[in-house]
N, C-alpha and C positions, 0 to 999 in steps of 0.2 A: 381413560381421562389423562390429560397431560399432567406432567409433574408440577409445573408452575402455571399460575393463573393470575390475572390482574385482580387486585383487591376488591374493586367494585363488583366484578363478576362473581367473586367468591360470596360476597354478601347477598347478592340478588339470587344466586343459585340456592343458597341456604333458605331464603324466603320462599322460593318456589317449592323446595322440598317440603316445607311446612304448610303448604296449601295456600299461600298468599299469591294471588294472581293479579291484583291491582295495587297501585301505589298512589297515595294521596299527597298533596303538598302544593307549595308555591315556589317558583324559582327565585333565587337570590344569588348575588355574585359569589358567595362562598360555597354554593352547592351546584353550580352550573356544570362543572366537569363531571361530577358524580351523576347528574341527571342524564348526561350523554349515554350512560350505560343502561338506563332503565328499559327502554323499548327493545334494544338488541338482546337483552336478557330474557325477553318473552313476557315481561310484565306490562300490564296496561297502565299507562300514566293518566291519572285523573287530576288535571290542574284545577284547583279550587279558587274561589274568588278571594279568599284571604286565609291566613294560617289558622285562625280560630275555627272556621268552618271545616278546614281540612282535618283538624283534630277531632271535631264532632263526627265527621264522616267516617274517620278511621275507627272511632269508638263503635259506631253502628255496624260497620263491616266486621270488626273483631267479635262482636256479640254473636254473629252468625257463623263465621269461619273459624273462630277459636284463636285467631291472631291477625293483626293488621300492622301496617307500617305507614308512616308519613315522613316526608323530608321537608325541613325548613332551613333557613339560613341562620347564621349566628346572630344572637342578640335580638334585633328587631323582629325577626321572623319567629324564633323559638318562644320569645316572650308573648307574642300574640297568640300562640298555640297553647300556652301553659294552662289556661283555664279549662280548656277541653281535656288536656292530659290529667288535670286534677280531678275532673269528673269521672274519667275512666278509672282512676285510682280509687275513688270513693265507691264506685259501683262495680269494681272487679272485672275490668276488661283488659286483656293483654294487648298492648300497643307498643310497637317499636318506634320510638321517636329518634330519627336520624337527623343530626344537626351538622350541616356543613360549616366547618370552622376555618379561620384564617390559616394559611400555610404554616407548617411547623417552624421554619426559620424565623418568620415574623413574630410568632409567639415566643420563641426562645429569646429573641432580641428585645422583647417587650416594646415592640414598635407601636407608636400611636397610630392606630388604624380606625377607619370609619366603623360604625356600629359598636364602638367601644366607648368607655368613659375617658379615653386618652390618658390613662394612667399606667398602661402596661400590664394591667391585671386581667388575664384571660380566663380566670377561674370563676368569676362572679356568677355567670349565668348557669354554669354547670352546678355550682353550689346551690343555686335557687332550685334547680330541678331535683335535688336530693330529697326534697320534702314531698314531692308528688310522683316519684317513681320508685319502684321496688329495688332497682339496681342501676348502676351507671358504669360506663366503660369509655375509655379514651384510646383511640388507635394512635400509636406512636411510632412503631417500627414494624417491619415486615415479618420479623421472626415470631412475634407474639400476636400479631393482628388476627389471624384465623382463630386462635384459641379465645381471644377477647370477644370476637363476634359470636362464637359458639356459646361462650359463657353468658353473654347478655341475652341471647335468644332463649337459652335454657331457663334463665331466671324469670323471664316473662311468662313462660309456660308453667313453671313451678308455682309462682306466686299469683298467677292469673291477674296480673296488673301491668301497667306501663313500665317500660325501661327506657334508658337514655343512652344514646351512642354518639360520641363525637367523631366526626369523620373529616380530618383536615383536607383542605382543598388541594394539597400537593400529593395526595395519596391514592386517588382512584386508579392510576396507572401503575402503581407499585406492584411488582411481581411477588407472589407469596406461594407457599406450598399448597397444592390442591389435595393432598393426601387425606385430610379430615373429611372431605366431601363424600368419601366412600362409606362413611359411617353416619347414620342418621342421628339427629338430635332427639333424644328421648327424655321424658321425665323419669327420674329414678324412682322405682317402686319402693315404698317404705318397707323395711323388714317387719316380719311378724313380731309382735310384742309378746313378751311372756305373760302380760296381763290379759291377752285376748281370751283365753278360755274362761277366766273369771268374769270378765265383762260380758261375754256371750251368754254365760250361764245366768247372770243377773237379768240380762235383757229377756231371755227366754222365760224366766220365772215370772217377770212382770207381764209379758205378752200373754202367757197362758192363763194368768189369774185375772186379766182385765175383763171387766163386765161392761164398761162404757168407754171404749177406746176412741182416740181422735188422732188421725194422721195429719201433720201440719208441714207443708213444704214451702221453704223459703228460697230466695234467689241465689244464695251462695252454694246451693247444691250443685250448680253448674261447675264451679271451681273444684268441688270435691270429686267430680267425675262420677256421680251416682244417679244421674237422671234416669238412665235405663233400668237400673236396679230398683229405683223407686216405683217405676211403672210396674215392674214385676211384683213388688211388695203390695202395692195397692190392689192389684188383681188377685194375688194369692190370698190376702186376708179378707178382701171385700169390705174393709172397714171404711166408715165415713171419713172423707178426706177433704181438706180445705187448703188453700194457699194464702200467702201474704200478697201484698201488692207486688213485691219484687219476684215472688215465686209464680205469679199467674202466667200461664202458658207453658209451664214445665211439666204439667200433668194433663192427661187427656180428659177434658171436661165433658166428653160425651159418655164416659163411663157412668153407670147408674149410681155409684157410691161416691162420685166426685161432685162437690157442691160449689166449687168456685172460690171466690174470695171470702175470707173471714174478716169482718170489720168490727167485731165486738158490738158496742152500743150503737155504732153508726150503721150497722147492717141489720140482718134479720134477727128478730127476737128469739125464735126457736133455736137458731144456730148458737146464739150467745148462751142460752140456757144449757144447751148440750155441752158447750165448751166448759162452762163453770161447774158442771156436774161430772165431767169426765174423770175417770180414775187412772187413765194413762193417756198421755199426749206425747206421741213420737214426733219430735221436731227435727227437721233436717235443714242444714245450711242457714241458721238464723242470721238476720241482718237487722239488729235491733235499734234502728234509728227511730226518732219520734214520728216521722212521716210514714215509715213502713209499718209501724206497730200501732197506729192510731193513738198516739200519745202514750205509748207503752202499755196499752190495755189488752193487747193480744199476746203478750209474753206469758207463757204458762207458769204456774206456780211450781217451784222445784219439787215439791212433794209428789207431784203426779207426772213429772216430765222426765223423759230420756231425750237428751239433746246431742245431736251430732254436729260438731262445729270445728272447722279447721282440722287440727290433729288431736282433738280431744273428744271424749264422750263423757257427758255428765249424766249420772243416774241419781236422781234425787239431789242430795247435797254433796255427793262424792264426784270428784273430777278425775278421770283417768287420762293421762297424757301420752303423747307419742304413739297414737293409734291411727290407723288408716280407716276412715269411714267406709271406704270401698271394700277393704278386707272384711271388716265386721259385718257389713250388709251382705256380702257374698256368703259368708258362713251362716248368717242368720237365715237366708233364703234356703240354703242347703239343709239346715237343721230343722226347719219349720215343719211341724206336724199340723196340717189343716184341721184334723179331727179334734184337736185340743183348743182351737180358737173359738171364741164366742162369736155367734152370729149376730153381730151388732147392727141395730137398726137406727139410722140417723133420723134427724127431725124431718118433717115434711118439706119437700122442695118447694121453693117459691117459683111458680110458673109465670113466665113472662107472657103477657097478652097484649094484643093490639086492638082489642075489641072496643075499648073505651076512647080511642083516638078518632076524632072527627076531622074530615078534610079541611074544614074551615078553621080548625084550631091553629093558633100561632105556634111556630116551632119553639119548644122550650126544653130545658134540661130533662124534664120528666117524661118526654116522649121521643126526643131526637134519637137517643142511643138505642131505644127499642126498635124504632123504625129502620135504623141503619143496620142493625145486627144481622138480619137475614142476607145481607150482601156478602158476608164473609164465606169463604169456602176453604177446603182443605189446602194447607200449605201457605195460606196468606200470612203476611207479616203486618201487624197493626201497631201503630205508634200513636201515643196520646201525649201531647205536649203538656208541660206544667201549666196548671190553671184548671178551668172547669172541665176541659177535655180529659185530663188525667183522672179526675174524680168520676166523671161520667163513664169512662171506658172501663172502670173497675168491675162493672156489672155485666160486661159483655159475656155471652156464652160462646166460647170459641170452638170452631170445628177441630177435628183431630189434626195433628201434625202442624198446627198453626202456632205462631208466636205473637206475643204482645210485649211491647216495651212502653212503660209508663214512667212518670216521675216518681223517683224512689227516695233519694237522699240529697244528691248534689243540687238538683232543681235549678239548673242554669237556664233561664228563660231563652228560648230560641234554639236550644240543643236539638230538638227532635227533627227540625227540617233538614239540616245537613246529615243527621243520623239516618234519616229516611233515604237520602242519596246513597249512603254507605250500605245500608241493609238491602236496598233494591239491587244494587250492583252485586252484592254477595249472593242474593237470591237468584239472580240471573245466571251467575257462574255455577251455583249449585244445581240449577234446573237444566243446564245445558245438556242436550241430547235426550231429554225426556219430553213427555207430552203435557207436562204440568202447565196449567193456566193460572197458577197462583199470582197474586198481585201484592203490592205494597200499598198500604192505605194509611194516610196520615190525618190526624185530627189536631188542629192547631188554632189558637185564638188569634184575633187580629193584632193584638199587642205583641205576642211572641213572634208572629210572622215578620214584623218589622225589624227584628234583630238580625235575621239571617236570610231574608227573602232572596237575596241575589243568587243563592245556590240553586234556585229553580232553573236558572239559565244552564247550569251544569247538568241537571236532570234532563233537560230538553236536548242538550248536545249529546248526552250519552244514550239517548233514545230509550229511557227507562220507562217501564209501565207502572205509573204511580197515580193514585187518586188522592187529591188533597182536599179535605173539608176544612174550610176557613170558618170558624165560629166568630162571627162579627157581633160582638156585644159592646162595642163602643168603648174600648179601652182595657185597662188592666183590672178585670173584674175580680180576680183572686186577691189582688192587693186591696181593692176597695172593701171587700168583705172582712179582711184582716184589720185594716185601719185606713182611715181617710176616705170614707164612703163618698163624700162630696168634694174631695180635694182635687185641684187641677193637676197635681203631679201624677194622678192615676189616669189622666187622659192621654190619648195618642193622636198623632196627625191623621187626618182623613185620607184614605187611599181608595182608588178606583180598582178594586180587585178584579173586576170583569175584564180589565185591560192588561192584566199581569202576564198572561201567557204570550201575548203579542209582544209586549215590551221586552220580555226575557228571551226572545229569539224564536218562538214557534212561528211557523208560517201562518199567514192570515186565515187560511181555510181551517187548519187544525184548531187555531185559537177560537174561531167563531163557533165551531161545532163541538168543542170540548170545554166550554166555560158555561157554568150553570149558576142560577141564583134561586133560592127558595126562602119564602117568608112564612108559608103555611104548611101544614102537614100534607095537604093534598098536593101542593107543588113539589114537596120533597119526595113523595111517593112517585110522582111522574119522573123526576130526575133519576131516582134509584132504578126505575124500570127501563130507563133509556138503554138501548143496546150499546152505546159508547161507554156507559158506566159498567154495564154487565160484562161485556166482552171486548171492550175497546183496547186501544194501545196508546202508548205515549203518556204524557202528563195531562191529566184531566183535573179541573178545578171546580169545586162546588162551594159557593158562598152561601152560608145559612145565617139568617139574621135572628138574634135573640135579644131579650131584655138585658140591660146592663147590670142588673142585680139579681138575675135569675140563676140561682145556685141550688145545690142539693147536698145531702150527706153532711160530712164534716164542715164543708164550707157554709152550709145553711146554719149550722150551729154557731160558727164564728160571726156570721152576719147578724143573727138574732142577738148575740151577746153585745155587739156593737150598738144595735138599735136600742137595747135595754139601757145601755150606758148613756146614750143620747137622751132618752126619755127621762132618766134619773137626773141628768144635768139640767134639762129644761125645767123639771119640777123644782129643783133647788133654786133656780133663778127666780121662780115665781113666789118663793117663800119670803 
């Protein structure tokens, strides 16, 4: 390797070393010279329709690849992306946000430039990003730039969250030392704690004495780097296992002791009874937002819980700090004596059946997801947008090695469509050279679609294999059931979804052959059996029509609560 290298090349080589093969973003005058280096560096440039969508797509890509990157321009571009970056922060996705900034001399002179407030203050936007990124760095000179790049990338990996990098427009061509490229960027392994033997002994004591154990997997297990170990633990103990909304897809739901999602009172009664009577609940990677815990009802009581979270392990009411969950789990698996484990029997599994669905039945929440579920196969990535789709998809039974991304905490409506672009691209890169026929499948409502629909054009241009199910229930149904059931602010404009593929750039033949509509269960069965849905390619679109107040689970609870309030108000008027 040459001793000196251009700074832009240094950055992009580092990204390639970390497994990033595609770059998202939108051109702007302060990042154009940097963009010149993207394709020559071997990176695939994905030009998005706007910066918000680019951030959403980078989030989806990062969830599959473990790191992603996007480039925006200073001010107007980066602020458009900031909502997507905030979502990645809230839900633990490592994204490198590269911002092309005005040249250093102009910043030093406090020159009044466009995309600024004409006050010479060039720190405003970087300061805004401190609230939604785990670390920030500014490239200022050639001597420190490589170390700053390495630092910011390492922080993204350590914290499993977005980071922010300012790249001045006059620096892409600056020569820097290439020496650091010979050493890979790695996450430092935490040292073994002196508390580990004590903690391990307490865990083993509880594990061996448990009569009614419950394994509970949440989504931050990914950032802890323990997903493979959890699979080993679930198989070694054969104990009943559930996931949260965020954790769904991290464990193999085909295993006989894996039950899928635990939803407390909003799910299966036998599962709730088992949870409430459990004498040991092993919780991994908790993410205790209201939406992920069904209004906090799935959080175990401390008296029966051992919780692995961040760098802490909590056993009952005692918290042990500065511990590695990965280290503890490794030693637990090594020490585990299967002969001393209780042979725990979980509650009866709720079997999904299609027997009671008639072809003439209208498509509804209580039959749609059951009918679609058999479409999934090993390696598929399923995404369910905020709204009825997110709630309905929670009951999917996933094939092995598949993933599902649903609405967890941030709940930015429209996120999932660009995220689908990012995940599909990552999936294609991951499957390159294999015979995998896995697909990316999106479930999204008609209201959410209108937020970010233009990214369908990028999916088509990228020739990605994606199936999009549009749930057309005439507006923001999730908002209606929360508040304003009859209010016009929950309506959305009428769109002709059947013409979407053509409008967004697909050729007429593909659009005609890959656009479907279903109103009844029989029509949906025919669509699902179609060869183009089963084994087709490119973007395929299926519009399904449902009632505007057709909901289930927690959403039905909210709707009924609103109806009761309306009834009470009406009765009071009559008094």
